[in-house]
C-alpha positions in Angstrom: -149.3 -0.6 94.9 -150.6 2.0 97.3 -147.3 3.6 99.0 -146.8 2.8 102.8 -146.8 5.9 104.9 -143.3 7.0 106.0 -142.6 5.8 109.5 -145.0 2.9 109.0 -143.0 0.4 107.2 -141.8 -1.9 110.0 -144.8 -1.2 112.5 -146.5 -4.4 111.6 -147.9 -6.4 114.4 -146.5 -4.1 117.0 -148.2 -5.6 120.0 -147.1 -9.1 119.2 -143.7 -8.0 118.2 -143.2 -5.8 121.5 -144.4 -8.8 123.8 -142.1 -10.9 122.4 -139.0 -8.7 122.1 -139.1 -7.4 125.9 -140.3 -10.7 127.3 -143.9 -10.4 128.2 -144.5 -13.5 126.0 -141.4 -15.5 124.7 -140.6 -18.3 122.1 -142.2 -20.8 125.2 -144.8 -18.7 126.1 -145.8 -16.1 129.1 -145.0 -18.9 131.8 -142.4 -21.2 129.8 -145.1 -23.3 128.3 -145.0 -23.8 124.5 -146.8 -21.7 122.5 -149.9 -22.7 120.5 -148.8 -24.3 117.2 -148.9 -21.9 114.3 -150.6 -22.4 111.2 -148.4 -24.5 109.1 -146.6 -26.4 111.9 -148.2 -29.7 110.6 -145.9 -29.5 107.9 -142.9 -29.8 110.6 -143.0 -33.3 110.4 -141.5 -35.9 113.0 -138.6 -36.6 110.6 -137.9 -32.6 110.3 -138.1 -32.4 114.1 -135.8 -35.4 114.5 -133.5 -33.8 112.0 -133.3 -30.7 113.7 -132.5 -32.1 116.8 -129.8 -34.0 115.2 -128.4 -30.9 113.7 -128.5 -28.8 116.9 -126.7 -31.7 118.7 -124.0 -31.5 116.2 -123.6 -27.8 116.3 -123.5 -27.9 120.0 -120.5 -30.0 120.0 -118.9 -27.8 117.9 -118.8 -24.6 119.5 -115.4 -23.4 120.2 -114.2 -22.4 123.8 -114.8 -18.8 123.2 -118.3 -19.3 121.8 -117.8 -19.0 118.4 -118.4 -21.6 115.6 -116.9 -22.6 112.2 -114.1 -24.1 110.7 -111.4 -23.7 108.3 -108.7 -21.1 108.1 -111.3 -18.4 106.6 -114.6 -19.0 108.8 -113.2 -20.4 111.9 -114.4 -17.6 114.2 -116.4 -15.7 111.7 -119.2 -13.8 113.4 -121.7 -14.4 110.5 -121.4 -18.2 111.1 -121.5 -17.5 114.7 -124.6 -15.8 114.7 -126.6 -18.1 112.4 -125.6 -20.9 114.9 -127.0 -19.0 117.5 -130.2 -18.1 115.4 -130.9 -21.6 114.9 -130.8 -22.5 118.6 -133.0 -19.5 119.4 -135.6 -20.5 116.5 -136.0 -24.1 118.3 -136.8 -22.2 121.4 -133.4 -22.5 123.4 -132.6 -18.7 124.8 -130.1 -17.2 126.8 -129.6 -19.2 129.6 -132.7 -21.5 129.2 -133.3 -24.9 127.6 -131.1 -27.6 126.6 -128.9 -25.3 124.8 -129.4 -22.1 127.0 -125.7 -22.2 127.8 -124.5 -22.6 124.0 -126.5 -19.5 123.2 -125.3 -17.6 126.0 -121.8 -18.4 124.9 -122.4 -17.2 121.4 -123.8 -13.9 123.1 -120.7 -13.4 124.7 -118.6 -13.8 121.6 -120.3 -11.5 119.4 -120.5 -8.9 122.2 -116.7 -9.3 122.5 -116.4 -8.9 118.8 -118.2 -5.5 118.8 -115.8 -2.6 118.0 -115.8 0.7 119.7 -117.4 2.2 116.6 -120.1 -0.4 116.5 -118.9 -2.8 113.6 -118.9 -6.1 114.6 -116.1 -8.6 113.5 -113.2 -10.5 114.6 -110.1 -9.4 112.6 -108.7 -12.3 110.4 -112.0 -14.0 110.3 -114.2 -11.5 108.5 -114.0 -13.1 105.0 -114.6 -11.0 102.0 -117.7 -9.0 103.2 -117.5 -8.0 106.6 -120.7 -6.2 106.1 -122.4 -9.5 106.0 -121.2 -10.5 109.2 -122.2 -7.3 110.9 -125.8 -7.8 109.3 -126.1 -11.4 110.8 -124.6 -10.4 114.2 -126.8 -7.3 114.7 -129.8 -9.4 113.6 -128.4 -12.1 116.2 -128.1 -9.5 118.9 -131.4 -7.8 118.1 -133.1 -11.3 118.7 -131.2 -12.2 121.9 -131.8 -8.9 123.7 -135.4 -9.1 123.1 -135.6 -12.1 125.3 -133.1 -11.0 128.0 -133.0 -7.1 128.1 -129.5 -7.0 129.0 -128.4 -3.2 129.0 -124.8 -4.5 127.9 -126.3 -6.0 124.9 -128.6 -3.1 124.0 -125.6 -0.5 124.4 -123.7 -2.6 121.7 -126.6 -3.1 119.6 -127.5 0.3 119.6 -124.0 1.2 117.9 -124.1 -1.8 115.8 -127.5 -0.2 114.5 -126.1 3.6 114.3 -123.4 2.0 112.1 -125.6 0.5 109.5 -127.8 3.7 109.5 -124.7 5.8 109.0 -123.2 3.6 106.2 -126.0 3.6 103.9 -124.7 4.8 100.6 -126.6 7.4 98.3 -128.5 5.2 96.4 -130.1 3.6 99.8 -127.9 0.2 100.0 -124.9 -1.4 101.7 -121.8 -3.3 100.2 -119.1 -5.3 101.6 -117.4 -2.5 103.9 -118.7 -0.4 106.2 -118.3 2.8 103.8 -121.1 4.8 102.1 -119.7 3.8 98.7 -121.3 1.2 96.0 -124.1 -1.1 97.3 -125.4 -4.5 96.0 -129.0 -6.2 96.7 -127.5 -9.0 98.8 -125.6 -7.2 101.5 -128.6 -4.8 101.4 -131.1 -7.1 102.3 -129.1 -8.3 105.0 -128.7 -4.9 106.6 -132.5 -4.4 106.3 -133.2 -7.6 108.2 -131.0 -6.6 111.1 -132.9 -2.9 111.1 -135.9 -4.8 111.1 -135.0 -7.0 114.4 -133.7 -4.0 116.2 -136.7 -1.7 115.5 -138.8 -4.9 116.7 -136.6 -4.8 119.8 -137.6 -1.1 120.5 -134.4 0.6 118.9 -134.8 3.7 116.8 -134.3 3.2 113.4 -135.2 6.2 110.9 -138.1 6.0 108.5 -135.8 7.6 105.9 -133.2 4.8 105.8 -136.1 2.2 105.4 -137.6 4.1 102.6 -134.3 4.3 100.5 -133.4 0.7 101.1 -136.9 0.0 100.0 -136.2 2.3 96.9 -132.7 0.5 96.2 -134.2 -3.0 96.1 -137.1 -2.1 94.0 -134.6 -0.6 91.4 -132.8 -3.8 91.0 -136.0 -5.8 89.8 -135.7 -7.0 86.1 -138.3 -7.6 83.8 -138.5 -11.4 84.4 -139.7 -10.6 88.2 -136.1 -11.7 89.3 -133.5 -9.2 91.1 -130.1 -8.2 89.7 -127.2 -7.7 91.7 -126.6 -3.9 91.6 -128.6 -0.8 90.2 -126.3 -0.5 87.4 -124.7 -2.4 84.7 -125.9 -5.6 83.1 -126.2 -8.5 85.4 -128.9 -11.5 85.0 -131.4 -12.3 87.7 -130.6 -15.0 90.0 -132.7 -17.1 92.7 -130.4 -16.6 95.6 -130.7 -12.8 95.4 -134.1 -12.5 94.1 -135.3 -14.5 97.0 -133.3 -12.2 99.4 -134.7 -9.2 97.9 -138.4 -10.0 98.6 -137.6 -11.1 102.0 -136.0 -7.3 102.2 -139.2 -5.7 101.1 -141.0 -8.2 103.5 -138.5 -6.7 106.3 -139.9 -3.2 105.3 -143.3 -3.8 105.8 -144.2 -4.3 102.3 -146.2 -7.3 102.0 -148.4 -6.9 98.8 -147.6 -5.4 95.3 -146.8 -6.3 91.6 -143.1 -6.2 92.5 -143.6 -9.0 95.3 -145.9 -11.0 92.9 -143.5 -11.1 90.2 -140.6 -11.8 92.4 -142.5 -14.7 93.9 -143.4 -16.3 90.7 -139.7 -15.9 89.8 -138.4 -17.7 92.7 -140.9 -20.2 92.2 -139.1 -21.5 89.2 -136.5 -22.9 91.2 -139.2 -25.1 93.6 -137.0 -27.9 94.6 -138.0 -31.2 92.7 -136.6 -34.7 92.7 -134.3 -35.9 91.8 -132.0 -34.3 94.1 -130.1 -31.9 92.1 -126.1 -30.9 92.6 -125.2 -28.2 95.0 -125.9 -24.8 93.4 -124.0 -21.8 94.3 -125.3 -20.2 97.6 -127.7 -23.2 98.1 -128.0 -22.4 101.8 -128.2 -18.7 101.5 -131.1 -19.1 98.8 -132.9 -21.4 100.7 -132.5 -19.4 103.6 -134.4 -16.5 102.0 -136.8 -18.5 99.6 -138.2 -20.0 103.1 -138.8 -16.9 104.5 -140.4 -15.5 101.5 -142.9 -18.4 101.1 -143.7 -18.6 104.7 -144.6 -14.9 104.3 -146.4 -15.3 101.1 -148.8 -18.2 102.6 -151.2 -20.2 100.6 -150.0 -22.3 97.4 -146.6 -20.6 97.4 -145.9 -22.1 101.0 -147.7 -25.1 100.6 -145.9 -26.1 97.4 -142.5 -24.7 98.6 -141.9 -25.9 102.4 -142.6 -29.7 101.9 -140.2 -29.6 98.9 -137.3 -28.1 100.4 -137.9 -30.0 103.8 -137.6 -33.2 101.7 -134.9 -32.2 100.0 -132.9 -31.1 103.2 -133.8 -34.4 105.0 -132.3 -36.4 101.9 -129.0 -34.4 102.3 -128.6 -34.5 105.9 -125.5 -36.7 107.0 -125.6 -39.4 109.6 -124.0 -37.2 112.3 -126.6 -34.7 111.9 -124.8 -32.1 109.8 -125.5 -30.8 106.7 -122.1 -30.2 104.6 -121.3 -27.0 103.0 -117.8 -26.8 101.1 -118.1 -23.0 100.2 -118.3 -21.9 103.8 -118.4 -24.7 106.3 -120.4 -27.4 107.5 -121.4 -25.4 110.7 -122.9 -22.8 108.4 -124.9 -25.4 106.3 -126.2 -27.0 109.4 -127.3 -23.8 111.1 -128.9 -22.8 107.9 -130.5 -26.1 107.1 -132.1 -26.0 110.5 -133.6 -22.6 110.2 -135.0 -23.6 106.8 -136.7 -26.5 108.7 -137.8 -24.8 111.7 -139.6 -21.9 109.5 -143.3 -23.4 110.6 -142.5 -23.2 114.3 -142.1 -19.2 113.6 -140.6 -18.7 117.4 -138.3 -15.6 116.8 -140.0 -12.3 115.9 -138.1 -11.7 112.8 -139.5 -14.7 111.1 -143.1 -14.2 112.4 -145.9 -13.2 109.8 
C-alpha cells in the first residue's frame, strides 16, 4: 500500500469535518433542518427508528442527578458509560441544549467536565473500573464531539488537556494501556485513544502526526496471519473478533482506508456476521459490534449491505419491552447506548462516524 504522507493521516474531508465541528453546519443542517439522508439510511428501517426512540427514552429516565449514567457498584458513575450514553443522544441529533434530549446532553457534558482532573485525566475515583484509560478515551471522544457543536471555551480547555495526556502517555511501541503511563500497550486501549485523537483533530485541536504514525505502526504490528488482530505485539495470542473490528476502525481513524491489512481484517471480521438463530451473548458483545458496524460502514459495498441488516435485526430481537438492551458484564445503560449507536450508524450525524 502506498504510504500516507506524514501529517495527512486524518486530514480527510477536512471541509466537511471542519464545518460540522465548528457549527457552520450541524447534525440538523445550517438552519436547523434535518440534513439530506445519507446513502445507506434506507436500511435504518421504521422498526430500527422506533427501537432507538425507545432506547433513548429509557436512557433519559436513567440519568442520575449529577448527569452521569450507569448502575451497579462498579459502573454507577463511570465516565466511559456516561460518555457513550451522551454519544447515543448526539448520534440521534440531540445536541447540547437543543432537541428533546438536549438537556440530558448538557448534563452529561457537565458531569464529564467535572470529572476532568488538573492533569487532564478524566475519571471519577472509585468508578473507573479496571481500565481507566478506556474511560478517558471515550470521555475525550465525547467532549470532542460536544465541543464541535458548542465551541465553548471551558470545554475546549479541558479537552485540550485530555488530548495532551493521551499524546504524552503513548509508549515506545506506539500504543496505550490501562493506566496513563507510557509502559505497556494493547490494541484495544490503543484504538480507543486513536478515535479520541481523530475526533479532537476533527474539532481543530493539534495532534502531532508522529503520534498517529506510531499508533498505526502498533496496530499493524498486531495483525496475525489469519487477518485478525492479537491483543499485544508480543506473546502468543489468538486473533479475536472484538479486537479485530476495533483495529480496523483504528486504522480508519488514522486515515488509512485501503490496503491489504484492511482487506484481510475485514474478511476476518466477516466470519462473525450475525446469523439466525440468535446466538448466546459472547464476551464483549456490544463492544465488538460497536466497532464492527463502524468498520463495515466505512468499507461500504457488500460488507455494509450484508452486515448492517444482520446486526440490526439481531439487536431488534434483543431489545426488551421497556426499551433497554441488557448487558451483564457492564450495565444496561452501557448495552442500551451501544445498541443505539450501532443502529444509528446509517444516519451518520457525528463527524467521527462520517465517511
